[in-house]
Every structure is written in structure tokens, then in C-alpha cells.
N, C-alpha and C positions, 0 to 999 in steps of 0.2 A: 504494500500500500504506500503510495506516494504522499508525503507530507507537504501540505501547501504552505506558502509563506505566511498566510494569515494564521494558520494553526501554530506555526513556530513563534510568531509574534505574541500570540495569546499565552504561550507556554512560558514566556520570560518571567512574568510575575510569580507564578507558583514555584518556579525554580529558584528565584531569588529568595523568596520566603523560606523555602526548604533549606537553603544554604544558611541563611541567617539564624533561624531557629528551627532545629530539626523537627519535622512533623507538621509545621504550619502550612507548608505547601499542600500536603495531603488534606489537612483540615479545610483549606481554602477550596480545594477541588471536591469537597464533600465526602471524602474517605475518612470518616470520623474515627473508627476503631484503629485503623492503620496509623493515622496521624497521631492519635493519643499514645499508641505504643512507641512510636519513634520519639515523640515529645518527652516521654519518660525515660526510655531506655538509653538513648544516646547521651543526653546531658548527665544522667546518672553514671554512665560509664566514664565520661570525661571527669566528673567530680571525684569518682573513686580513684582515678589515675592521679589526680592532683593530691588527694589525701594520702595516697601511698608514697608520695615523694617524687612523683614524676616531674619532668621539667618541660618547659616550653622551649623548643629549639630555636636557636638563632643561626643565621647563615654564617658559616665560617669557610672562606675559600680554601683553607688548608685541608678541610675535610669535606669532600664533595657530597657525601651522603646527607649532610645537614640541609642541603637544598630540598631533598625529598622529604626529610623529617619536617621541615618548616611548612612545606606544601600540605603534608598530612595534618599538621596542627591547625593550619588555616581552614581546613575542612570543618572545624568546629564552629565556624561563624562567630556570632556575637559572644558566645561563651569564651572563645579564645581571647577576644579583645577585652572583655570584662576581667578575665583572669589576669591578663597582662597589665591592665590598668590598676588593678588592686595589688599587684606585686606578687601574686602567687605563682609558683612554678619557675621562679627565677633563682631561687636559693636551694635547688635540689643538690643533694650530696650523693655522689656515686658510691660512697661506702655504705649508704643505707641499705639494709637487707631488701627492702621493697622497691628500691629505685628502678630496677629494670621492669618490674611489673607495672609500676606507675607510668613509666614512659610508654610502655606497650599499650596500656589502656588508653592513654591520651592520643596516641597515633592511630590506633584502630578505630576509636570513636570518630575521628576526623575522616578517615577513609570510608568508614561505613556511612557517614553522612553524605559523602559524595555519591555513593550508590543510591541513597534516598533521594537525592536531587535528580539523578537519572530516572528513577522510578516515577517521580512526580512529573518529569518531562514526558515520559511514555504515556502516562494517564492523561496529561493535558492535551497531547496531540491525537489521542484516541487509539494508540497502539495497544493499550492495556486497559482492562476494566477496573 
């Protein structure tokens, strides 16, 4: 099925909402239960990651993988910016026992939210019910 330009244009708002706050794109599209699930699960996952001592990655040209980690962190949308603004996730200590778990939770929640954005797009253009 070919997607028209109008469908793509109408899909921009749900995708932007889905990226900024996980689940809101689905709620906007009328997918209440799916939206509520994402609205609870992804922020909870991110919060657990920060509470476990995970960090918010910064780009370091000496370590190329930090570009990917920063991209994954940015997938958390508003949660990332609020956490950064409040100063959480910047004082992580690699010696903490839960450091790796916390970082993994933070990265996976961002990547999962990117999949949620793609799902919202598919629903908005009519590829998925």
C-alpha cells in the first residue's frame, strides 16, 4: 500500500508526541490501552535506570560509541531533558554495582521509545490497526 503525502503529513504530530512523551502518540490516535502501557512502562524503565546509577551519555570523540549511546538516550524525549536539567545521571560512578544495569535500562528505554514512535507512525498512516 502506497502512503500519500497527506497521510505522512498527518503522521508528524503523533510521532512527535510519541517521541516527547512515550505513549501520547498512541493516546492521540485513540489507542488508549497501548498508549497507557507505553506511558507507564517506558518512563518507569528510564527512572529505574537512573535510580540504579545509570548515566546520561555525553558525546566524546575519543570514544565513538558514545554517539550511539547519546542517540539512545535522546530517544527518551522530555524525560531525558528533564533529567539532564535536574542534574540526575551526570554523577554516575562506574564502580557502583548497579551502574551497568542502570545504563542499560536508560539506553533500552530510549531505543524502545523509538520503536513506539515507528508504531505510532504505522497506525497514523493506516498500515496498522
